[in-house]
C-alpha positions in Angstrom: -69.6 -11.2 -48.0 -71.3 -12.6 -51.2 -74.1 -15.2 -50.6 -76.0 -17.7 -52.4 -78.9 -15.5 -52.6 -76.8 -12.8 -54.6 -75.6 -15.6 -57.3 -78.8 -17.4 -57.8 -82.0 -15.2 -57.4 -84.1 -17.5 -59.4 -83.6 -19.8 -56.9 -85.5 -18.1 -54.6 -88.8 -17.5 -56.1 -91.9 -18.2 -53.9 -89.8 -18.1 -51.0 -90.2 -15.4 -48.0 -86.6 -14.8 -46.7 -85.7 -12.7 -43.8 -82.0 -11.7 -42.2 -81.9 -11.1 -38.8 -79.6 -8.6 -37.1 -76.9 -12.0 -36.1 -77.1 -12.3 -39.9 -79.1 -15.5 -39.4 -81.2 -16.4 -42.4 -84.9 -17.2 -42.1 -86.7 -18.8 -44.8 -90.4 -19.4 -45.1 -91.9 -21.7 -47.9 -95.6 -21.9 -48.0 -95.9 -22.2 -43.9 -92.4 -24.4 -43.4 -89.8 -22.3 -42.1 -86.2 -22.9 -41.7 -83.2 -21.1 -40.1 -79.9 -21.1 -41.3 -76.8 -19.4 -38.8 -74.5 -18.2 -41.1 -70.7 -17.9 -40.1 -69.2 -15.0 -41.3 -65.4 -14.8 -41.7 -63.5 -11.9 -40.4 -59.9 -11.1 -40.7 -57.5 -11.1 -38.0 -56.5 -8.1 -35.9 -52.8 -8.2 -36.0 -50.6 -7.4 -33.0 -47.0 -7.1 -33.3 -44.7 -9.0 -30.5 -41.9 -7.2 -30.1 -38.4 -8.3 -30.7 -36.3 -9.2 -27.7 -32.4 -8.3 -28.0 -30.0 -11.1 -26.8 -27.8 -10.3 -24.0 -24.4 -12.0 -22.8 -26.4 -14.6 -20.8 -29.9 -14.8 -22.1 -31.3 -15.8 -25.6 -33.4 -13.1 -27.6 -36.2 -13.2 -30.0 -37.0 -12.0 -33.2 -40.2 -10.2 -34.2 -43.4 -11.8 -34.2 -47.3 -11.5 -34.7 -50.4 -12.7 -33.3 -54.0 -12.2 -33.6 -55.6 -10.4 -30.7 -58.7 -12.1 -31.2 -58.1 -15.8 -31.9 -54.5 -15.5 -30.5 -53.4 -17.3 -33.7 -49.7 -16.7 -34.4 -49.2 -15.1 -37.7 -45.3 -14.7 -37.7 -43.4 -16.7 -35.7 -40.7 -15.5 -33.2 -37.6 -17.2 -33.4 -34.8 -17.5 -31.0 -31.8 -15.5 -31.4 -28.7 -17.1 -29.4 -27.2 -15.4 -26.5 -23.9 -13.3 -27.0 -20.4 -13.8 -25.9 -19.1 -11.7 -23.4 -16.8 -8.9 -24.4 -13.9 -9.3 -22.3 -12.2 -6.5 -20.7 -8.8 -6.9 -18.3 -8.9 -5.4 -15.0 -5.1 -4.5 -14.7 -3.1 -6.1 -11.6 -1.9 -3.4 -8.9 1.2 -4.3 -7.4 1.3 -4.2 -3.6 3.3 -1.6 -1.9 4.9 -1.5 1.7 1.8 -0.1 3.1 -0.8 -0.4 0.4 -2.8 -4.0 -0.8 -2.5 -5.0 -4.3 -4.6 -7.0 -6.7 -4.5 -9.8 -9.2 -5.2 -9.5 -12.6 -9.1 -9.8 -13.2 -11.5 -9.6 -16.1 -15.3 -8.2 -16.8 -17.8 -8.1 -19.4 -17.6 -4.2 -20.7 -21.5 -4.9 -21.8 -23.0 -6.5 -19.0 -20.4 -5.9 -16.4 -20.5 -9.5 -15.2 -17.2 -10.4 -13.3 -15.5 -13.0 -15.3 -12.3 -13.4 -13.2 -12.2 -12.1 -9.9 -9.5 -10.2 -8.8 -7.9 -11.1 -5.5 -6.4 -8.9 -2.9 -2.7 -9.3 -2.5 -1.3 -8.4 1.4 0.9 -5.3 1.6 4.6 -5.9 1.4 5.7 -4.4 4.9 8.7 -2.4 4.8 12.1 -3.8 4.3 14.4 -1.8 6.7 17.7 -0.8 6.9 19.9 1.1 9.2 21.6 4.2 7.5 23.9 7.3 8.9 25.3 5.1 11.6 28.4 6.6 13.1 30.4 5.3 15.9 31.4 7.7 18.6 34.7 8.7 19.1 37.1 10.9 21.6 36.4 14.1 19.5 32.5 13.8 18.3 29.4 12.0 19.6 28.3 9.2 17.6 24.8 8.3 16.0 22.8 5.1 16.0 21.7 5.8 12.4 17.9 6.3 11.3 15.7 3.0 10.4 14.4 3.3 6.7 12.5 1.4 4.3 14.9 0.0 1.6 11.9 0.0 -0.6 9.9 3.6 -0.2 12.7 5.3 1.4 10.3 6.2 4.3 12.3 6.8 7.7 10.7 4.3 10.2 12.3 5.4 13.4 15.1 8.4 13.8 18.5 7.3 15.8 20.0 8.9 18.7 23.0 10.4 19.6 25.6 8.4 21.6 27.9 10.1 24.1 31.2 11.1 23.0 34.2 8.7 24.2 36.0 9.9 27.2 39.7 8.9 28.4 40.0 7.5 31.7 41.3 9.7 34.4 44.9 7.8 35.0 45.9 6.2 38.5 49.0 8.0 39.8 51.4 7.9 42.4 53.4 10.9 43.4 57.1 10.7 45.2 58.8 14.0 46.3 62.8 13.5 46.3 65.7 15.9 46.6 64.9 18.6 44.0 62.9 15.9 42.4 59.6 14.6 41.8 58.6 11.1 40.5 55.2 10.3 38.9 54.5 6.8 38.3 51.1 6.2 36.2 49.3 3.3 34.8 48.6 2.9 31.4 45.1 4.4 30.0 43.0 2.4 27.3 43.5 4.5 23.8 45.8 7.0 25.4 48.8 8.3 23.3 50.5 10.1 26.0 50.1 12.0 29.5 50.4 15.3 31.1 52.0 16.5 34.4 51.1 20.0 35.8 52.8 20.7 39.1 52.5 24.4 40.8 54.4 26.0 43.5 53.2 29.7 44.8 52.0 31.4 41.6 54.2 29.4 39.0 52.6 26.5 37.0 54.5 24.0 34.7 53.0 21.4 32.3 55.3 18.5 31.3 53.8 16.4 28.4 55.2 12.9 28.3 54.2 11.0 24.7 54.7 7.1 26.2 51.2 5.5 26.3 52.5 2.5 28.4 52.7 2.4 32.3 55.7 4.6 33.5 57.9 6.3 35.9 58.6 10.0 35.1 61.1 11.9 37.1 61.0 15.9 36.7 64.5 17.2 38.1 65.9 20.6 39.1 63.0 21.4 41.1 63.3 23.8 44.2 62.4 22.7 47.3 58.7 23.1 48.6 55.5 21.7 48.3 53.9 21.5 45.1 50.6 20.6 44.0 50.6 17.9 41.4 48.2 16.4 38.7 48.3 14.4 35.5 45.8 13.7 33.0 46.0 11.4 29.8 45.5 12.6 26.2 45.1 11.2 23.1 46.4 13.0 19.7 45.0 12.3 16.0 46.0 14.3 13.3 45.3 18.0 14.5 43.1 17.0 17.1 43.7 16.1 20.7 41.3 14.7 23.4 42.1 14.8 26.9 41.0 12.9 30.2 39.9 14.9 33.5 42.7 16.0 35.6 43.2 13.8 38.6 42.6 15.7 42.1 45.3 18.1 43.1 47.8 16.3 45.5 50.5 17.9 47.6 54.1 16.8 47.2 57.2 18.0 49.3 60.2 18.1 47.6 63.5 18.2 49.6 
């Protein structure tokens, strides 16, 4: 630092001048003493104020500077506006019969903030139908069918077999006559005919009658004796024939 003493030395002739460690100046002139406090100007000690990057929701700051001694701001920091969210779509998830779904949502790919919340969609549940069911007949068992989901095809429950239909055993009345045997039987539902079986000794004969209604049939030209007689109904369809049980054997005398 340049002082007035350095610039004008002719002005200090006859003066006794002393500079202290604190840089104060003491001037003595003919017994009169004067002390001068000298302010020494120093340069700022610069400190960098780091920039603050903005986020999606908060503002930022530019880089700045200040003096670490006197705290004077040397370069002001400027506010940087907050950034907009970078939207990413969260795809909707379609619910299934057993699993829940989700509505479409959105989030920010930068800060991960949820912008549109995805909502839970309940599972639809199974929409059921019956498949493979068939009615029982006089020739085969039936089946109630499997319960399956129309949407996903899952078998919810398996069906059960149902019993094969059976023809009822006919009600019958036998009358023995002179070389004849009268058989009176009643109609059996779904039957297409009847068979009469009669036996004398070791000989067994079966007669078939294709009437399905209540009727009386006479078997002629029989030998005298006691016959064991039975009857059953039958149902014929194409190449298949179903039979009822034989009635209990009954003894009938033929004269």
